[in-house]
C-alpha positions as CSV (number, residue, x, y, z in Angstrom):
1,M,44.8,-1.0,-1.1
2,D,48.1,-0.7,-2.8
3,T,51.4,-1.0,-0.9
4,G,51.7,2.8,-0.4
5,K,48.3,3.1,1.1
6,E,48.8,0.0,3.2
7,L,52.0,1.5,4.7
8,L,50.2,4.8,5.3
9,F,47.3,3.1,7.0
10,F,49.7,1.0,9.2
11,F,51.8,4.0,10.2
12,S,48.8,6.2,11.0
13,A,46.8,3.5,12.8
14,L,49.8,2.4,14.8
15,G,50.3,6.1,15.8
16,A,46.7,6.3,17.2
17,F,47.1,3.0,19.1
18,N,50.5,4.0,20.6
19,G,48.9,7.3,21.6
20,I,46.4,5.5,23.8
21,I,49.2,3.4,25.3
22,L,51.3,6.5,26.0
23,G,48.3,8.2,27.5
24,V,47.8,5.3,29.9
25,Y,51.5,5.6,30.8
26,F,51.2,9.3,31.7
27,F,48.1,8.7,33.7
28,F,49.3,5.7,35.8
29,F,53.0,4.9,35.4
30,T,55.1,8.0,35.7
31,K,57.1,8.1,38.9
32,K,56.2,11.7,39.9
33,K,52.5,12.6,39.6
34,Y,52.5,16.1,38.2
35,L,49.2,17.7,37.0
36,T,50.9,18.1,33.6
37,N,51.2,14.3,33.3
38,Y,47.5,13.9,33.7
39,F,46.6,16.6,31.1
40,L,49.1,15.2,28.7
41,G,47.6,11.8,29.1
42,A,44.1,13.1,28.5
43,L,45.4,15.1,25.5
44,L,46.9,12.0,24.0
45,F,43.6,10.0,24.6
46,A,41.6,12.7,22.8
47,L,44.0,13.0,19.9
48,S,44.3,9.3,19.5
49,I,40.5,8.8,19.3
50,R,40.3,11.7,16.8
51,I,43.1,10.4,14.7
52,G,41.8,6.8,14.8
53,K,38.5,8.1,13.5
54,S,40.2,9.9,10.6
55,V,42.3,6.9,9.6
56,F,39.5,4.4,9.5
57,V,37.0,6.7,7.8
58,Y,39.6,7.7,5.2
59,F,40.3,4.1,4.2
60,D,36.7,3.0,4.7
61,P,34.2,5.8,4.0
62,A,31.3,3.4,4.4
63,L,31.8,3.0,8.2
64,P,28.7,3.9,10.4
65,K,28.3,7.6,11.2
66,M,28.7,6.8,14.9
67,Y,32.5,6.7,14.3
68,L,32.4,10.2,13.0
69,Q,30.5,11.4,16.0
70,F,32.8,9.6,18.4
71,G,35.9,11.2,16.8
72,L,34.4,14.7,16.9
73,T,33.3,14.3,20.5
74,A,37.0,13.5,21.4
75,C,38.1,16.5,19.3
76,F,36.0,18.8,21.6
77,F,38.5,18.0,24.5
78,I,41.8,18.5,22.6
79,G,41.9,22.2,23.0
80,P,41.0,22.4,26.7
81,C,43.5,19.6,27.6
82,L,46.3,21.3,25.6
83,Y,45.5,24.6,27.3
84,Y,45.4,23.2,30.9
85,F,48.5,21.1,30.2
86,L,50.5,24.2,29.3
87,R,49.0,26.4,32.1
88,S,49.7,23.8,34.8
89,A,53.4,23.7,33.6
90,V,53.9,27.5,33.2
91,E,52.2,28.4,36.5
92,E,53.4,25.3,38.4
93,I,49.9,24.2,39.4
94,Q,49.8,20.8,41.1
95,V,46.2,20.6,42.2
96,M,43.5,21.2,39.6
97,P,41.5,24.3,40.4
98,K,37.8,23.9,40.9
99,S,37.1,26.3,38.0
100,W,39.0,24.0,35.6
101,K,36.9,21.0,36.7
102,L,33.7,23.0,36.2
103,I,34.7,24.1,32.7
104,L,35.7,20.6,31.7
105,L,32.4,19.3,33.1
106,F,30.5,22.0,31.2
107,W,32.1,21.0,27.9
108,G,31.4,17.3,28.6
109,I,27.7,18.0,29.3
110,V,27.4,20.2,26.2
111,I,29.0,17.7,23.7
112,V,27.3,14.6,25.2
113,S,23.9,16.3,25.3
114,V,24.2,17.4,21.7
115,G,25.3,13.9,20.7
116,L,22.3,12.3,22.4
117,V,19.7,14.8,21.2
118,F,21.1,15.1,17.7
119,P,23.0,12.0,16.8
120,Y,25.1,12.2,13.6
121,E,23.3,9.2,12.1
122,N,20.0,11.1,12.1
123,Y,21.2,14.7,11.7
124,P,24.2,14.5,9.3
125,E,23.6,18.0,7.9
126,L,23.5,19.6,11.3
127,W,26.9,18.1,12.1
128,T,28.6,18.8,8.8
129,H,27.3,22.4,8.5
130,Y,27.1,23.6,12.1
131,F,28.4,21.3,14.8
132,I,31.8,20.6,13.1
133,K,32.4,24.3,12.7
134,A,31.5,25.0,16.3
135,I,33.9,22.2,17.5
136,Y,36.8,23.5,15.4
137,F,36.1,27.1,16.5
138,Q,36.3,26.0,20.1
139,W,39.6,24.2,19.3
140,A,40.9,27.3,17.5
141,V,40.1,29.5,20.6
142,Y,42.0,27.1,22.9
143,I,44.9,27.1,20.5
144,V,45.1,30.9,20.8
145,F,44.8,30.6,24.6
146,S,47.5,28.0,24.7
147,G,49.8,30.1,22.7
148,F,49.2,33.0,25.0
149,A,49.8,30.8,28.1
150,S,53.1,29.6,26.7
151,R,54.1,32.9,25.0
152,R,57.3,33.3,27.0
153,V,58.6,29.8,26.0
154,L,57.6,30.3,22.4
155,K,59.3,33.7,22.2
156,K,62.5,32.3,23.7
157,I,62.5,29.4,21.2
158,I,61.9,31.7,18.2
159,S,64.3,34.5,19.2
160,R,67.1,32.1,20.2
161,K,68.7,34.9,22.3
162,D,68.9,32.6,25.4
163,K,69.6,29.0,25.6
164,T,66.4,27.0,25.9
165,T,66.1,24.2,28.5
166,P,64.9,20.6,27.5
167,A,61.6,21.4,29.2
168,E,61.1,24.6,27.2
169,M,61.8,22.7,23.9
170,W,59.5,19.9,25.0
171,F,56.5,22.2,25.7
172,G,57.3,24.3,22.6
173,M,57.3,21.2,20.3
174,L,54.1,19.9,21.8
175,F,52.3,23.2,21.2
176,L,53.7,23.5,17.7
177,G,52.7,19.9,16.9
178,N,49.2,20.5,18.1
179,F,49.0,23.8,16.1
180,L,50.1,22.0,12.9
181,L,47.6,19.2,13.6
182,F,44.8,21.7,13.9
183,L,45.9,23.5,10.8
184,F,45.9,20.4,8.7
185,Y,42.4,19.4,9.8
186,F,41.1,23.0,9.4
187,L,42.5,23.2,5.9
188,A,40.9,19.8,5.0
189,I,37.5,21.1,6.3
190,M,37.9,24.2,4.2
191,G,38.6,22.1,1.2
192,A,42.1,23.4,0.6
193,S,44.0,21.9,-2.3
194,G,46.1,18.9,-1.2
195,A,44.8,18.9,2.4
196,T,43.3,15.7,3.6
197,Y,42.3,14.3,7.0
198,I,45.1,11.6,6.7
199,S,47.7,14.4,6.7
200,G,46.7,15.2,10.3
201,A,47.1,11.5,11.2
202,V,50.7,11.6,9.8
203,V,51.5,14.8,11.7
204,F,50.2,13.2,14.9
205,S,52.2,10.0,14.4
206,F,55.3,12.1,13.9
207,I,54.7,14.1,17.1
208,L,54.0,10.9,19.0
209,Y,57.2,9.1,17.9
210,L,59.1,12.2,18.8
211,I,57.7,12.1,22.3
212,I,58.5,8.4,22.6
213,S,62.1,8.9,21.3
214,I,62.7,11.6,23.9
215,L,61.3,9.4,26.7
216,L,63.4,6.5,25.6
217,Y,66.7,8.2,25.1
218,R,66.7,10.6,28.1
219,K,67.9,9.1,31.3
220,K,66.0,11.8,33.3
221,T,62.5,12.8,32.2
222,D,61.1,14.5,35.3
223,D,62.6,17.8,34.3
224,L,60.5,17.8,31.1
225,F,57.4,18.4,33.2
226,L,58.7,21.4,35.2
227,L,59.5,24.5,33.2
228,N,61.4,26.1,36.1
229,A,63.1,23.0,37.5
230,Q,66.5,23.4,35.8
231,K,66.6,27.2,36.1
232,N,66.0,27.1,39.8
233,S,68.1,24.1,40.8
234,G,70.6,25.0,43.6
235,K,70.7,28.8,42.9
236,K,69.7,30.9,45.9
237,I,68.8,34.5,46.1
238,E,71.2,36.6,48.2
239,E,70.3,36.5,51.9
240,N,69.6,40.2,52.3
241,E,67.3,40.2,49.2
242,A,65.7,37.0,50.5
243,V,64.8,38.6,53.8
244,I,63.2,41.6,52.1
245,L,61.3,39.4,49.6
246,F,60.0,37.1,52.3
247,G,58.8,40.2,54.2
248,K,56.9,41.5,51.2
249,L,55.4,38.1,50.5
250,K,54.2,37.6,54.1
251,S,52.8,41.1,54.3
252,I,50.9,41.0,51.0
253,M,49.5,37.5,51.7
254,N,48.2,38.6,55.1
255,E,47.0,42.1,54.2
256,K,45.2,41.2,51.0
257,G,44.3,37.7,52.0
258,L,45.6,36.4,48.6
259,Y,45.7,32.8,49.9
260,K,41.9,32.8,50.1
261,N,41.7,32.8,46.3
262,P,41.5,29.1,45.3
263,N,42.8,30.0,41.8
264,L,45.8,31.9,43.0
265,S,48.8,31.1,40.7
266,L,52.5,31.6,40.9
267,Q,52.2,34.3,38.2
268,D,49.5,36.2,40.1
269,L,51.6,36.3,43.3
270,A,54.8,37.4,41.4
271,Q,52.9,40.3,39.8
272,E,51.7,41.4,43.2
273,I,55.3,41.9,44.4
274,N,56.7,43.1,41.0
275,I,59.1,40.2,40.3
276,S,59.1,37.5,37.6
277,S,57.5,34.2,38.2
278,H,60.9,32.6,37.7
279,Q,62.5,34.7,40.5
280,L,59.6,33.8,42.9
281,S,59.8,30.1,42.0
282,Q,63.6,30.2,42.6
283,F,63.2,31.9,46.0
284,L,60.5,29.5,47.2
285,N,62.3,26.3,46.0
286,N,65.9,27.2,46.9
287,N,65.7,29.7,49.7
288,L,62.6,28.4,51.5
289,G,62.8,24.7,50.4
290,K,59.1,24.5,49.3
291,N,57.0,24.8,46.2
292,F,54.4,27.4,45.5
293,T,51.4,25.2,46.6
294,S,53.1,24.3,49.9
295,F,53.9,28.0,50.6
296,V,50.4,29.2,50.0
297,N,48.9,26.3,51.9
298,E,50.8,27.3,55.0
299,F,48.9,30.6,55.1
300,R,45.6,28.8,54.5
301,I,46.3,26.2,57.3
302,N,47.4,28.9,59.8
303,E,44.1,30.8,59.1
304,A,42.1,27.6,59.3
305,C,43.7,26.9,62.7
306,R,42.8,30.4,63.9
307,I,39.2,30.0,62.8
308,I,38.8,26.5,64.4
309,T,40.1,27.7,67.8
310,S,37.9,30.9,67.7
311,N,34.7,29.6,66.2
312,D,33.1,26.2,66.8
313,K,29.9,26.9,64.9
314,L,31.4,26.6,61.4
315,T,31.8,23.2,59.8
316,L,35.4,22.0,58.9
317,E,34.4,21.8,55.3
318,S,33.2,25.4,55.2
319,I,36.4,26.6,56.9
320,G,38.4,24.8,54.2
321,Y,36.6,26.7,51.5
322,D,36.8,30.0,53.3
323,V,40.6,29.9,53.5
324,G,41.1,29.0,49.9
325,F,40.9,25.3,49.3
326,N,38.8,24.1,46.4
327,S,37.8,20.8,47.9
328,K,37.3,19.1,51.2
329,S,39.8,16.3,50.5
330,T,42.5,18.8,49.5
331,F,42.0,20.7,52.7
332,F,42.2,17.7,54.9
333,V,45.3,16.3,53.3
334,A,47.1,19.7,53.4
335,F,46.0,20.2,57.0
336,K,47.5,16.9,58.2
337,K,50.6,17.5,56.2
338,H,51.3,20.9,57.9
339,T,50.0,20.2,61.4
340,G,50.5,16.4,61.8
341,T,46.9,15.9,62.7
342,T,43.4,16.0,61.1
343,P,41.2,19.1,61.3
344,L,38.7,17.2,63.5
345,N,41.4,16.1,66.0
346,Y,42.7,19.7,66.1
347,Q,39.2,21.0,66.7
348,L,38.6,18.5,69.6
349,Q,41.9,19.4,71.2
350,A,41.0,23.1,70.9
351,L,37.6,22.5,72.6
352,Q,39.3,20.7,75.5
353,T,41.7,23.6,76.3
């Protein structure tokens, strides 16, 4: 390789390696464990593997086909990770819904099964003519879903009517970077003039070093993972409005049993009472001093306590699912947090009285 290609290889390969390191950081070493951290870490893992494959195959086309299959398998998870990363931020979701787990498991089973039954080494035509197109179609669909999930942020950045927060710029740039990355790869597949796989690697490296520079030069980074953190900080809704709003929330949660929906989001609840998700988040955080998950879990735990004291035939696990929790462990942790005791101890105490 000449000097130019050597520099290009070094820059691109280093970007892929640093992406893996940064993914590990978001998974294990961030101070506050937001769900967005984990999805961003997973997104960086998937992107790094995909980019690494592109870099090495571009500079050494004779590599075994296994590398191509490995890279395309990782590519299958880029779209879902981006989408859930943005949704968990926009809707302030801190516990992964069961439906998300099932969808990710489904995609994992699909791509692994296809890879085992039709390995790239033995079925190159299937992969180049059909599987690659299916993978990129899935990625494109999730890009659209991601844009829809973050449409408010993107619209604000594009219109420039209101001042954007650091978090909004952060999420906007991550979406835009992933969109450009997909675009470069898609154009390369379509055989567009001047479009090559290595272009995607360069775009990824640029995005990655932008992320690193933000993390290094900002003293505070927690606000980058919460879209509503800055907007809601310290500002309370007027007391008379807060009383009315709390009454509406309490009434609709009990009458409709919204808390029993394990996938209930901040946006869903805000729509029920005809206010914006920002106003609801502001009210919960600043007037009530709790986040959305904690607020909903209070209704779930109160209902669980009522069922436990009135019916000793149901299992504790089934009660947890009935009141809206998506796993046994989440129910037990939330129950102890809100009551100071475990569901079993509460049940035993109820039987003794």
